[in-house]
BADORO-349175 format. One record per residue (C-alpha): x, y, z; residue in one letter. Coordinates in steps of 0.2 Angstrom, whole numbers, padded with zeros to 4 digits, always signed. Example, Ala and Ser with C-alpha at 12.3 -4.5 7.8 and 13.67 -1.06 7.14 Angstrom:
BEGIN
+0062-0022+0039A
+0068-0005+0036S
END
This chain:
BEGIN
-0103+0108-0083M
-0112+0120-0073S
-0101+0130-0062Y
-0110+0126-0047E
-0110+0109-0049Y
-0092+0108-0051S
-0079+0098-0041E
-0076+0116-0032N
-0091+0121-0027I
-0099+0103-0022L
-0085+0094-0014V
-0071+0107-0011Q
-0085+0121-0005E
-0094+0107+0006S
-0077+0100+0015A
-0072+0119+0018G
-0088+0123+0026N
-0087+0107+0038L
-0070+0111+0042L
-0075+0126+0048Q
-0087+0117+0060E
-0074+0110+0065L
-0065+0124+0072G
-0052+0124+0057W
-0049+0144+0048R
-0052+0141+0032V
-0043+0152+0018V
-0046+0153-0001F
-0029+0155-0009A
-0029+0154-0027Y
-0022+0169-0035N
-0029+0180-0019I
-0012+0174-0009E
+0001+0187-0007V
+0019+0183-0005L
+0033+0189+0009G
+0033+0192+0027D
+0016+0201+0029N
+0008+0192+0016G
-0007+0180+0017T
+0004+0166+0025F
+0020+0172+0027G
+0027+0162+0012R
+0043+0169+0004K
+0039+0157-0012S
+0027+0145-0019Y
+0042+0132-0015R
+0038+0132+0004E
+0024+0121+0010V
+0030+0125+0032L
+0022+0142+0038L
+0036+0148+0047L
+0025+0164+0053R
+0013+0151+0062Y
+0027+0136+0067F
+0039+0151+0076K
+0022+0156+0085A
+0019+0139+0091A
+0036+0137+0098L
+0036+0153+0106Q
+0020+0148+0114K
+0023+0131+0119L
+0040+0132+0125N
+0041+0147+0137P
+0059+0146+0140W
+0066+0146+0122I
+0076+0160+0114N
+0078+0166+0098Q
+0093+0157+0092N
+0086+0141+0097Q
+0069+0144+0087I
+0080+0147+0073E
+0090+0131+0077E
+0074+0122+0077A
+0066+0128+0061V
+0084+0122+0053Q
+0083+0105+0061K
+0063+0103+0056F
+0068+0110+0038T
+0083+0099+0035A
+0085+0085+0023T
+0097+0073+0018L
+0098+0071-0002S
+0102+0052+0000T
+0085+0050+0010S
+0071+0043+0004S
+0053+0053+0006L
+0044+0040+0017L
+0063+0041+0028Q
+0061+0061+0028I
+0041+0060+0034N
+0047+0047+0047E
+0060+0060+0054E
+0048+0074+0053K
+0035+0063+0064Y
+0048+0061+0077G
+0051+0077+0080F
+0032+0081+0076I
+0026+0069+0092R
+0042+0071+0103D
+0050+0088+0100G
+0063+0096+0091I
+0079+0095+0101P
+0088+0112+0104V
+0104+0118+0111T
+0103+0125+0130I
+0118+0131+0140K
+0116+0126+0161K
+0120+0139+0172P
+0138+0129+0175N
+0143+0133+0156G
+0138+0115+0150Q
+0130+0112+0135V
+0114+0100+0136D
+0098+0097+0124E
+0079+0100+0126K
+0066+0096+0117R
+0055+0108+0110A
+0037+0106+0107L
+0028+0111+0091I
+0012+0103+0095V
+0001+0103+0111D
-0006+0086+0113F
-0011+0090+0130N
-0024+0103+0124N
-0028+0100+0105P
-0038+0118+0105S
-0021+0126+0109N
-0016+0124+0094N
-0018+0132+0077D
-0028+0124+0062F
-0029+0131+0047L
-0036+0123+0032A
-0029+0131+0012V
-0041+0127-0001K
-0033+0130-0019E
-0014+0132-0014M
+0000+0135-0025K
+0014+0124-0023I
+0031+0125-0034H
+0042+0111-0036G
+0059+0110-0043E
+0051+0108-0061L
+0033+0109-0060Y
+0019+0121-0053H
+0005+0113-0046R
-0012+0118-0036R
-0017+0109-0021T
-0037+0105-0017D
-0035+0106+0001I
-0019+0107+0013V
-0022+0106+0032G
-0010+0115+0044F
-0007+0113+0061V
+0004+0126+0070N
+0010+0129+0051G
+0015+0111+0048I
+0006+0103+0032P
-0002+0088+0040L
-0018+0084+0030L
-0018+0084+0012F
-0035+0082+0003V
-0037+0077-0015E
-0054+0077-0021L
-0061+0076-0039K
-0080+0078-0045R
-0094+0065-0039N
-0095+0057-0055D
-0077+0053-0055V
-0069+0039-0047A
-0060+0040-0031V
-0046+0030-0038Q
-0042+0044-0051N
-0038+0056-0038A
-0023+0043-0033Y
-0017+0040-0049D
-0021+0056-0058D
-0015+0068-0046N
-0008+0060-0029Y
+0005+0051-0037T
+0009+0065-0048D
+0012+0076-0033Y
+0023+0064-0027L
+0037+0068-0039S
+0032+0086-0044T
+0031+0093-0026I
+0037+0081-0014P
+0042+0093-0002Q
+0022+0094+0004L
+0023+0077+0011F
+0039+0079+0021Y
+0028+0081+0037Y
+0011+0075+0030N
+0002+0064+0043A
-0016+0060+0034F
-0021+0058+0014L
-0038+0059+0009M
-0046+0056-0006L
-0064+0059-0012S
-0077+0063-0023N
-0091+0065-0009G
-0100+0052-0009F
-0084+0041-0008E
-0069+0044+0003A
-0053+0034+0007K
-0038+0040+0018V
-0021+0033+0018G
-0003+0036+0023T
+0013+0039+0013L
+0020+0026+0003G
+0005+0016+0003S
-0003+0009-0014K
-0024+0013-0016F
-0029-0005-0009E
-0021+0000+0008F
-0032+0016+0008F
-0047+0013+0020H
-0064+0021+0023E
-0067+0030+0038W
-0087+0026+0040K
-0091+0027+0058R
-0091+0040+0073L
-0095+0024+0086K
-0094+0006+0084E
-0112+0003+0082D
-0116+0016+0068D
-0123+0006+0052A
-0109+0017+0043G
-0107+0030+0029S
-0092+0030+0015V
-0095+0049+0012A
-0082+0062+0014L
-0091+0070+0028A
-0092+0054+0037T
-0072+0055+0037M
-0069+0073+0038L
-0081+0071+0055K
-0071+0055+0062G
-0054+0062+0059I
-0053+0081+0058C
-0062+0086+0076R
-0048+0094+0084K
-0046+0082+0097E
-0048+0067+0088T
-0034+0073+0075F
-0021+0076+0089I
-0026+0060+0095D
-0023+0051+0082L
-0007+0061+0077L
-0001+0057+0094E
-0006+0038+0095N
-0011+0031+0081F
+0004+0032+0068I
+0017+0019+0067L
+0033+0014+0056Y
+0035-0005+0054D
+0053-0008+0047H
+0049-0027+0045S
+0057-0038+0032D
+0069-0024+0028G
+0058-0011+0022H
+0046+0003+0030T
+0028+0003+0030V
+0019+0019+0038K
+0004+0013+0048I
-0013+0024+0052L
-0026+0015+0063A
-0041+0010+0053R
-0058+0015+0059N
-0061+0001+0069H
-0046+0000+0077Q
-0046+0017+0082Y
-0063+0016+0088L
-0059-0001+0099G
-0044+0003+0107V
-0051+0019+0113N
-0063+0009+0122E
-0050-0001+0127A
-0042+0014+0134F
-0055+0022+0144E
-0058+0006+0152A
-0039+0005+0157Y
-0043+0023+0165K
-0056+0013+0174N
-0048-0001+0180R
-0050-0001+0199K
-0069+0002+0197L
-0067-0015+0184R
-0058-0024+0197K
-0045-0028+0182G
-0058-0034+0171K
-0054-0023+0156L
-0064-0036+0144G
-0062-0046+0127V
-0057-0036+0113F
-0065-0046+0096W
-0060-0039+0082H
-0058-0053+0067T
-0043-0061+0059Q
-0034-0050+0047G
-0039-0035+0053S
-0025-0030+0060G
-0026-0035+0080K
-0008-0036+0083S
-0007-0016+0078Y
-0022-0014+0089S
-0012-0019+0104M
+0004-0007+0098L
-0008+0007+0097F
-0016+0004+0115L
+0002+0002+0123S
+0008+0018+0116Q
-0006+0028+0121K
-0006+0020+0138I
+0013+0024+0141R
+0009+0044+0133R
-0006+0047+0140R
-0008+0040+0158T
+0001+0045+0174D
+0015+0031+0182G
+0025+0017+0171S
+0015+0003+0168P
+0024-0013+0165T
+0013-0022+0150I
+0015-0039+0149V
+0009-0047+0131V
+0004-0066+0134L
+0003-0079+0120T
+0002-0098+0120D
+0014-0103+0107R
+0032-0099+0103D
+0031-0092+0085E
+0016-0081+0090L
+0029-0073+0106N
+0042-0071+0094K
+0030-0063+0080Q
+0021-0050+0092I
+0040-0045+0102S
+0047-0043+0084E
+0032-0032+0078T
+0035-0021+0094F
+0054-0020+0090E
+0051-0016+0070N
+0040-0002+0076C
+0052+0005+0088K
+0041+0003+0104M
+0056-0004+0112L
+0066+0011+0114G
+0080+0005+0103G
+0081-0013+0114V
+0081-0029+0104K
+0065-0039+0108A
+0074-0052+0115S
+0077-0043+0132K
+0059-0043+0134F
+0057-0061+0134I
+0054-0070+0150A
+0065-0086+0146T
+0060-0096+0162S
+0048-0095+0177G
+0061-0088+0186N
+0065-0075+0175D
+0047-0070+0171L
+0044-0067+0190I
+0061-0056+0191K
+0056-0047+0177K
+0039-0043+0184L
+0046-0037+0199K
+0060-0026+0191A
+0045-0014+0181N
+0050-0014+0162P
+0041-0007+0150S
+0035-0021+0142Y
+0038-0042+0145I
+0031-0054+0133F
+0030-0071+0141T
+0020-0088+0136L
+0008-0092+0149I
+0017-0108+0150Q
+0029-0099+0161K
+0018-0095+0175F
+0023-0114+0180N
+0024-0112+0200K
+0011-0115+0211K
+0009-0107+0228D
+0020-0093+0225L
+0019-0075+0237E
+0009-0065+0226P
+0017-0049+0220I
+0009-0034+0225H
+0020-0020+0213P
+0019-0001+0216D
+0018+0001+0198H
+0003-0006+0186D
+0003-0022+0178I
-0008-0023+0162L
-0010-0041+0154I
-0013-0041+0136L
-0018-0059+0132S
-0017-0063+0112D
-0031-0077+0107E
-0038-0076+0126A
-0048-0090+0122H
-0036-0103+0120R
-0025-0096+0136S
-0037-0094+0151Q
-0040-0113+0154N
-0031-0124+0166G
-0017-0123+0178I
-0006-0110+0170F
-0020-0096+0170A
-0023-0101+0189E
-0006-0098+0193N
-0005-0081+0184M
-0019-0074+0192C
-0014-0080+0210N
+0003-0074+0207L
-0004-0056+0200L
-0020-0050+0212P
-0018-0033+0205D
-0014-0035+0188A
-0026-0028+0174S
-0031-0040+0160R
-0039-0036+0144L
-0041-0053+0132G
-0038-0051+0113F
-0047-0064+0100T
-0049-0065+0082G
-0065-0076+0084T
-0080-0073+0095P
-0083-0081+0111L
-0093-0098+0112L
-0109-0095+0122K
-0103-0108+0134D
-0087-0100+0135D
-0089-0094+0154N
-0069-0094+0158I
-0065-0082+0146T
-0077-0069+0152E
-0075-0073+0171R
-0056-0069+0168T
-0058-0053+0156F
-0076-0048+0157G
-0088-0046+0143G
-0083-0038+0126Y
-0078-0021+0124I
-0076-0019+0106S
-0082-0030+0093I
-0076-0030+0073Y
-0085-0046+0063D
-0081-0055+0049F
-0095-0046+0039K
-0091-0030+0045R
-0071-0032+0041A
-0076-0036+0022V
-0087-0025+0020E
-0075-0013+0026D
-0061-0018+0015G
-0050-0022+0030A
-0050-0041+0024T
-0055-0049+0010V
-0069-0060+0006P
-0066-0079+0006L
-0076-0091-0007Y
-0076-0109-0002Y
-0075-0123-0014E
-0080-0140-0009N
-0067-0151-0018R
-0071-0168-0009A
-0088-0170-0019D
-0078-0170-0034K
-0067-0184-0031I
-0074-0201-0033K
-0059-0210-0024E
-0062-0201-0008L
-0069-0207+0006K
-0070-0196+0022N
-0075-0202+0041P
-0090-0194+0049E
-0087-0179+0058I
-0089-0181+0077S
-0084-0167+0092D
-0075-0182+0097K
-0062-0184+0085I
-0061-0167+0082L
-0054-0165+0100D
-0044-0180+0098A
-0035-0172+0085I
-0033-0156+0092E
-0024-0164+0107K
-0013-0173+0095A
-0008-0155+0089D
-0001-0149+0106L
+0004-0167+0112D
+0013-0178+0103P
+0010-0191+0115D
-0008-0190+0108A
-0004-0195+0091Q
-0006-0211+0097E
-0019-0213+0107K
-0030-0204+0091L
-0022-0217+0079E
-0029-0230+0093R
-0045-0223+0098D
-0051-0218+0081F
-0042-0232+0071A
-0054-0232+0055K
-0056-0215+0056E
-0038-0213+0054Y
-0035-0227+0042H
-0047-0217+0030L
-0040-0201+0030L
-0023-0207+0029T
-0024-0221+0015A
-0013-0219+0002E
-0027-0221-0013P
-0036-0206-0004R
-0019-0196-0001L
-0015-0198-0020R
-0033-0192-0026A
-0030-0177-0016V
-0013-0174-0020A
-0017-0177-0040K
-0034-0165-0039D
-0021-0151-0027F
-0011-0150-0042V
-0022-0150-0054K
-0032-0135-0045H
-0017-0123-0040Y
-0007-0126-0056S
-0024-0117-0066D
-0023-0104-0052L
-0005-0102-0055W
-0008-0082-0056T
-0018-0081-0040S
-0005-0082-0025G
+0003-0093-0013K
-0003-0109-0006A
-0005-0117+0009M
-0010-0136+0010F
-0015-0142+0029V
-0012-0161+0034C
-0019-0171+0045L
-0003-0174+0055N
+0018-0172+0052K
+0020-0189+0043V
+0004-0184+0033T
+0013-0167+0027C
+0030-0178+0022V
+0019-0190+0012R
+0008-0176+0003M
+0022-0166+0000F
+0030-0183-0010N
+0015-0186-0019F
+0011-0168-0025A
+0030-0168-0032Q
+0028-0183-0041E
+0010-0176-0050Y
+0018-0159-0050W
+0033-0166-0063A
+0019-0176-0073E
+0009-0160-0075E
+0023-0151-0081I
+0025-0166-0096K
+0008-0166-0100N
+0007-0147-0102L
+0024-0149-0112E
+0014-0159-0123S
+0002-0148-0126I
+0012-0135-0130C
+0019-0143-0146K
+0001-0144-0152Q
-0005-0127-0148A
-0005-0112-0158T
+0009-0098-0158Q
-0001-0087-0145Q
-0007-0102-0134E
+0010-0109-0134A
+0017-0092-0127Q
+0004-0092-0111E
+0010-0110-0108L
+0029-0107-0108N
+0026-0096-0095R
+0015-0105-0085K
+0028-0121-0087I
+0041-0109-0083Q
+0031-0104-0065W
+0029-0124-0061M
+0046-0127-0063R
+0053-0112-0054E
+0040-0116-0039T
+0046-0122-0023E
+0038-0134-0011M
+0042-0135+0007A
+0034-0145+0023V
+0034-0134+0038V
+0032-0144+0056V
+0040-0144+0073S
+0053-0155+0079D
+0050-0167+0092E
+0061-0182+0100Q
+0065-0198+0090N
+0057-0189+0074E
+0069-0198+0063Q
+0063-0216+0068Q
+0044-0211+0068T
+0047-0205+0049F
+0057-0220+0045A
+0041-0232+0051K
+0033-0225+0036W
+0048-0226+0024G
+0051-0207+0026L
+0066-0197+0027D
+0061-0181+0040I
+0081-0177+0038V
+0081-0164+0022P
+0065-0156+0027H
+0072-0152+0045R
+0088-0145+0035K
+0080-0134+0027K
+0068-0128+0039M
+0085-0125+0051E
+0096-0117+0039K
+0083-0106+0030R
+0072-0093+0035E
+0057-0101+0027L
+0043-0089+0036D
+0051-0073+0029K
+0054-0083+0010E
+0035-0087+0012F
+0029-0070+0017K
+0039-0064+0002D
+0026-0061-0013S
+0041-0061-0024N
+0052-0078-0018S
+0049-0094-0028K
+0045-0104-0013F
+0024-0104-0016R
+0017-0120-0007I
+0021-0125+0011V
+0012-0141+0018F
+0008-0140+0037V
-0001-0146+0050C
-0002-0136+0066A
+0013-0122+0063M
+0009-0105+0053W
-0011-0110+0058L
-0011-0095+0070T
-0004-0078+0068G
+0007-0078+0053F
+0000-0068+0039D
+0005-0069+0022V
-0004-0056+0011K
+0000-0066-0005S
-0008-0083+0002L
-0023-0084-0007S
-0027-0103-0008C
-0029-0113+0008L
-0033-0131+0005Y
-0040-0139+0020L
-0037-0157+0023D
-0039-0159+0040K
-0051-0158+0053L
-0051-0144+0063L
-0061-0138+0079K
-0070-0119+0078A
-0059-0107+0085H
-0044-0117+0077T
-0053-0119+0060L
-0058-0100+0058M
-0042-0094+0064Q
-0033-0105+0049T
-0046-0101+0035I
-0041-0082+0040A
-0023-0086+0034R
-0031-0082+0015A
-0041-0066+0020N
-0026-0054+0020R
-0028-0039+0008V
-0015-0037-0004N
-0011-0029-0020E
-0020-0036-0034G
-0031-0048-0025K
-0048-0047-0025S
-0052-0064-0013N
-0046-0078-0005G
-0051-0096-0008L
-0053-0111+0004I
-0052-0130-0005V
-0059-0141+0008D
-0054-0159+0004Y
-0062-0166+0022A
-0079-0158+0024G
-0076-0147+0038I
-0084-0131+0033V
-0099-0139+0035K
-0094-0143+0052A
-0090-0125+0055L
-0107-0118+0049R
-0116-0128+0061K
-0104-0122+0074A
-0107-0105+0071L
-0125-0108+0080A
-0115-0109+0095D
-0107-0092+0096Y
-0112-0077+0103T
-0115-0064+0090N
-0119-0045+0097K
-0118-0036+0081V
-0124-0041+0066S
-0136-0056+0074G
-0133-0067+0057S
-0122-0069+0042G
-0107-0069+0053N
-0102-0086+0040D
-0085-0080+0035P
-0086-0090+0020T
-0095-0087+0003I
-0100-0101-0008D
-0087-0104-0025K
-0103-0104-0035E
-0106-0084-0031E
-0089-0081-0038L
-0092-0090-0055L
-0108-0082-0057K
-0099-0063-0054R
-0088-0069-0070I
-0103-0072-0082V
-0110-0057-0076E
-0095-0046-0077V
-0093-0054-0096V
-0110-0050-0101A
-0108-0030-0095K
-0091-0031-0106A
-0097-0037-0120E
-0115-0028-0120S
-0102-0012-0116F
-0092-0015-0132L
-0106-0019-0144D
-0113-0001-0138G
-0094+0004-0143C
-0097-0002-0160N
-0085-0016-0156A
-0085-0033-0160N
-0078-0045-0147L
-0083-0061-0158K
-0071-0055-0173S
-0057-0056-0159I
-0064-0076-0155I
-0066-0083-0174E
-0052-0074-0181S
-0034-0079-0181K
-0016-0076-0185N
-0014-0058-0191F
-0032-0056-0193D
-0034-0058-0175K
-0021-0046-0169L
-0031-0034-0182A
-0046-0038-0173A
-0037-0034-0155I
-0034-0016-0163K
-0050-0011-0170D
-0059-0016-0153V
-0044-0007-0144E
-0046+0006-0156N
-0067+0008-0153A
-0063+0007-0133V
-0050+0024-0135C
-0064+0033-0142S
-0066+0043-0125T
-0056+0044-0110L
-0071+0036-0101E
-0075+0023-0111N
-0056+0017-0110K
-0059+0017-0089K
-0076+0007-0090T
-0068-0005-0102F
-0051-0006-0091S
-0063-0009-0076T
-0073-0023-0082Y
-0056-0031-0089A
-0047-0028-0071A
-0063-0036-0062E
-0061-0051-0073L
-0043-0053-0071V
-0045-0055-0052R
-0061-0066-0052L
-0053-0078-0064M
-0038-0081-0055K
-0048-0091-0042Y
-0055-0103-0058T
-0048-0120-0063N
-0051-0128-0079R
-0067-0135-0077D
-0078-0120-0068D
-0081-0111-0083V
-0087-0116-0101T
-0075-0114-0115S
-0087-0101-0122E
-0086-0088-0105I
-0066-0094-0105R
-0065-0087-0125A
-0073-0070-0122K
-0062-0068-0106F
-0046-0071-0116K
-0050-0060-0130A
-0056-0045-0117I
-0040-0047-0108D
-0030-0048-0125A
-0037-0030-0127V
-0035-0025-0110A
-0016-0030-0110R
-0013-0021-0126D
-0022-0006-0120L
-0008-0005-0106K
+0007-0006-0118T
+0016+0007-0121K
+0026+0012-0136R
+0045+0014-0131R
+0053+0033-0135H
+0069+0035-0139V
+0076+0052-0131T
+0092+0054-0143N
+0081+0052-0160V
+0071+0068-0166D
+0056+0072-0163L
+0050+0074-0178M
+0057+0056-0186V
+0046+0048-0171Q
+0031+0056-0175L
+0035+0052-0194N
+0035+0033-0188Q
+0019+0032-0180I
+0010+0040-0194M
+0017+0029-0206N
+0010+0014-0195E
-0008+0018-0197Y
-0009+0031-0213V
-0004+0025-0231D
-0003+0040-0245V
-0007+0033-0260V
-0002+0041-0277K
-0007+0044-0294N
-0002+0027-0302D
-0012+0020-0287K
+0002+0004-0288K
+0015+0010-0275K
+0012+0017-0257S
+0023+0029-0250K
+0026+0033-0233Q
+0026+0052-0230F
+0041+0063-0220D
+0029+0075-0207I
+0045+0085-0208S
+0042+0090-0226K
+0024+0088-0227I
+0010+0103-0225D
+0001+0104-0213F
-0016+0106-0223D
-0012+0089-0232L
-0009+0081-0215L
-0026+0085-0208R
-0034+0075-0223R
-0024+0061-0223E
-0028+0061-0203F
-0045+0058-0208A
-0040+0044-0219K
-0032+0034-0204A
-0040+0017-0200K
-0040+0019-0181R
-0037+0037-0177Q
-0041+0034-0160N
-0023+0024-0157L
-0015+0036-0168L
-0021+0051-0156F
-0013+0040-0140R
+0002+0035-0146D
+0006+0054-0154L
-0001+0060-0136E
+0011+0049-0127E
+0026+0053-0136L
+0024+0071-0136I
+0022+0068-0115K
+0036+0060-0113D
+0046+0071-0123R
+0038+0084-0114L
+0046+0077-0097A
+0064+0076-0104V
+0062+0094-0111M
+0057+0100-0094L
+0071+0092-0084A
+0083+0099-0095Q
+0075+0116-0093N
+0062+0122-0082P
+0057+0137-0093F
+0051+0126-0104R
+0036+0124-0094I
+0024+0135-0107N
+0024+0120-0117Y
+0020+0109-0105Y
+0003+0122-0102D
+0000+0120-0120R
+0000+0102-0119Y
-0012+0101-0105R
-0022+0115-0113E
-0025+0104-0128I
-0028+0087-0118I
-0042+0095-0107E
-0052+0103-0121A
-0050+0087-0128Y
-0057+0077-0115N
-0069+0090-0110S
-0078+0087-0130E
-0071+0070-0138Q
-0080+0071-0154D
-0075+0068-0171R
-0072+0086-0176A
-0062+0088-0159T
-0051+0075-0161I
-0044+0080-0177E
-0043+0097-0172K
-0035+0091-0157T
-0023+0081-0168F
-0017+0096-0178M
-0014+0106-0161D
-0002+0092-0155L
+0005+0091-0173M
+0007+0111-0172N
+0017+0109-0155L
+0027+0093-0158A
+0035+0104-0172A
+0037+0119-0160S
+0045+0107-0147M
+0057+0100-0161N
+0064+0118-0164E
+0066+0120-0146E
+0077+0106-0144E
+0087+0114-0157Q
+0087+0131-0151R
+0104+0128-0140Y
+0113+0125-0158V
+0105+0144-0165R
+0110+0153-0152E
+0129+0147-0150G
+0129+0134-0136F
+0137+0118-0136K
+0123+0110-0127N
+0106+0111-0120D
+0114+0115-0101E
+0120+0132-0106E
+0106+0137-0115L
+0095+0132-0098S
+0109+0144-0087L
+0105+0156-0104Y
+0087+0156-0102D
+0087+0158-0084M
+0096+0176-0086L
+0089+0182-0099F
+0076+0199-0097K
+0065+0205-0113D
+0076+0223-0109D
+0093+0218-0114L
+0103+0227-0130S
+0112+0216-0140K
+0129+0218-0131Q
+0120+0212-0113D
+0113+0198-0122I
+0131+0193-0129K
+0137+0195-0112K
+0125+0183-0102I
+0126+0171-0114K
+0146+0171-0111E
+0142+0172-0092V
+0130+0157-0093A
+0145+0145-0102V
+0157+0151-0089D
+0146+0149-0074L
+0142+0132-0078L
+0160+0126-0080Q
+0163+0134-0063K
+0148+0126-0055V
+0152+0109-0060K
+0172+0112-0055A
+0167+0117-0037K
+0154+0102-0036I
+0168+0090-0042A
+0178+0096-0027E
+0164+0089-0014F
+0157+0071-0008D
+0137+0075-0008H
+0139+0093-0007W
+0119+0095-0006T
+0122+0084+0012D
+0130+0099+0021K
+0125+0117+0025Q
+0145+0123+0021E
+0147+0116+0005T
+0129+0121-0001K
+0134+0139+0006A
+0152+0138-0006A
+0142+0135-0021V
+0127+0147-0018D
+0141+0159-0015N
+0151+0154-0032L
+0135+0159-0041I
+0132+0175-0029R
+0151+0180-0034D
+0151+0176-0053T
+0134+0186-0055L
+0141+0199-0047W
+0157+0202-0054S
+0151+0195-0073E
+0134+0202-0077L
+0130+0217-0086P
+0126+0235-0078E
+0107+0232-0082S
+0106+0219-0069F
+0102+0230-0052D
+0106+0221-0035E
+0088+0215-0033L
+0086+0206-0048S
+0103+0199-0046I
+0098+0192-0030S
+0084+0183-0038E
+0094+0176-0053Y
+0104+0169-0040R
+0091+0160-0031Q
+0084+0155-0046R
+0101+0146-0052I
+0105+0138-0037Y
+0090+0129-0034E
+0091+0124-0052Y
+0111+0118-0048V
+0103+0109-0032Y
+0091+0099-0042T
+0101+0096-0059H
+0119+0093-0053Y
+0119+0082-0035K
+0136+0076-0042V
+0147+0086-0055A
END
């Protein structure tokens, strides 16, 4: 490729130029950087990622009181890590220092010792910080050397990582091929990282440490009303402008410790823009007379985190000490939001329960006391005619699902009690045109992020809608009217209203709860969901609590029948079909169902009237944490039956299928269907299955919603027929692609037994002809797997299903990796691979003989490779073996890096050409490399050592100008030093955690080298060898 169209010119140069326009100093470092205190960046070695020159200058500049000892103390604390800490734990600790300062020791005039925070970033004046972007920077790890595309430093701290690909390469390659490699080879680069950017110029993604690629997101807009562009230029302008960069760093990063593990959260583009609109409204709260507005961000787009980001920014960026009241109308929502604040460390280490108002009186007490936060139900504002509270501090009310909570006496009491409070309404659904109360309470919209835009941005997944009601003959549904919708909603909130519902709508109620109808629905549900068994979890929404238990019982009955049916089919199936059926049967046996409903007085008697026992269900609900189990994608609890609980404010990322057999009103309906739109790994969409015909009513109701952004197209669902059309389209594309590779998909479908296995290998070999072909085919196959998860047995034709199975079989075989045993001779393993693909026929033409690579000459080997039936697969297996063995060899001895460099040169040359002549040449190059690697693995014996460990230390001490006597001496030093180091380390527990134990090992290495090395080693070289060996020991001998 022409140099001017390479990655460097087209993407890297453009990015560097734009960063320069944004005020960053941009420096190209590769083969230009000079190491040393007076060098280009002041680095002493390529292992350093913190640029101390700029870091110390910032400490001095931002902390005029600091002295040299305190600067060194700050540096030591900022660079220290525990060997037991994960990379994300280290990153979280460093972020705390970046945001809040580094504690250093100070002495008071009275002689007492105290701590003071030394600031390392100026958040008040962004331009007062040093912004440096370095292109092509060498960074060395413990074993590997890497060169990064762009690293952005603020005051010497590497906060920005940018990995770039050519414009014709997919962005995910930057994640899969480079970023994940750097995590293991140069992890120190990410100790301090705040932002990770991946781009090919045309498309860009940003994410955080620890995130899977699915959770990297776009940054498409500089203002909310922008149309949006996914290009790198937009992302750089949106994130790397100095003021924005510092704002994001300070206020829009969270570490969520929910569910026992840590997730680093960076605000998405829409959250950043929306929260800053809300922040500006808060700053102007006096002018707005407390009405800050309505914050409509659709369900699933991170509304709860937006509340945290806003709260964090208000508390850090405004004067005074406001009390932030987080208002909900349901206990489960109150519990969830308060726990989120606690788990994100927003409550100063105090339990969330301390901030929850337990009663109306407790709420009033808290409001007068100025706590940082109060979490309360609006129902706690239950006292009329109280004297208004006029505190000397600001009160901000953040009302979750504002459209629900601003009606009735409780809202009126709140406004009367807190006339000076500012109010901001959060909602996941748009306001109805006639919803005057919400607008009167909060004001108009300040930020809008609707269904369509959330799906386009990847903040949520699309929802497909399937009407099953029309497909079940036995199903008879009543006509839907506003009156029955109102009655059902009231019955959810008030148990007394249940009797009124049954009385006033006796005919409709009987239709919905008749046993034949429920059985028909349950039978269809079991058939439908068991067909989607690889898709994710399922939620079934029933009319009421009693119906939940009835539906549970019917579903259990039909579930057992379906297992028996599959077992009988399995007996008649072919071996391959039986294997897949057995996996499905095992999944069905393991799957647990549960009922989750709120309790009420006399519930045992209520259920007994229907011949039902609620007690075992209630015990399960009380004794187990069903909410946490259902959120856990690995839990066998996969199906839940609900009627009102978990329909709002309950996020389950692995929930893919929502079954509706309940009539719901607009707001509640839209919140309910949004349960299935959360982004999760491997989840391409959610599926809404409608038994009640309610989504038709939703589409009519959408006309009543205020819509100020997209004019139309705010329907949150897509007809499932669109999904089925896409499946047919992708199958056709995949088949056409295989035809272009001279691969016959039909041969797989029509062949049987061993012939089918051979046909799969033939297609796989054709697909592996080039790296690009392999990736293209894998992309088609991956999309089909995601889409087919949401189809049941009747959705696609047998022809399409057969083609999918054939495509999937090839794709799965492509992913299968040969197991390599590291303690078996490399040439023996190569021999085994060759013998799978090549038969050498002797002159008598009666016997075939497997040949031994270690004994055959390479000219003959070249000729035999030409005879190989599946050269591409042979080459792939050979390359994987050498790559795996190289990793082991390098881990044992980093001085074998030249073997790895040879391997990369061979593979890069092959990837750039990839024709028949090249693959044969590459095969021979790899065989030559393998032969030399095999010799290297046995070198420790030839050199007279007992093991590879002794050889590693010898290699580190070796230099070219040694005499025979010197060589003999350094061999003795290597053996002796290794024994001494191991003995010393055995004396300590986690020696790498403490400065004094690390110093003891370092000093032992220094003293041994000084006393035992030959005189040809001068003082400077001994110092270098000492550092080299210490780093090796630190890496390889955490324990003796």
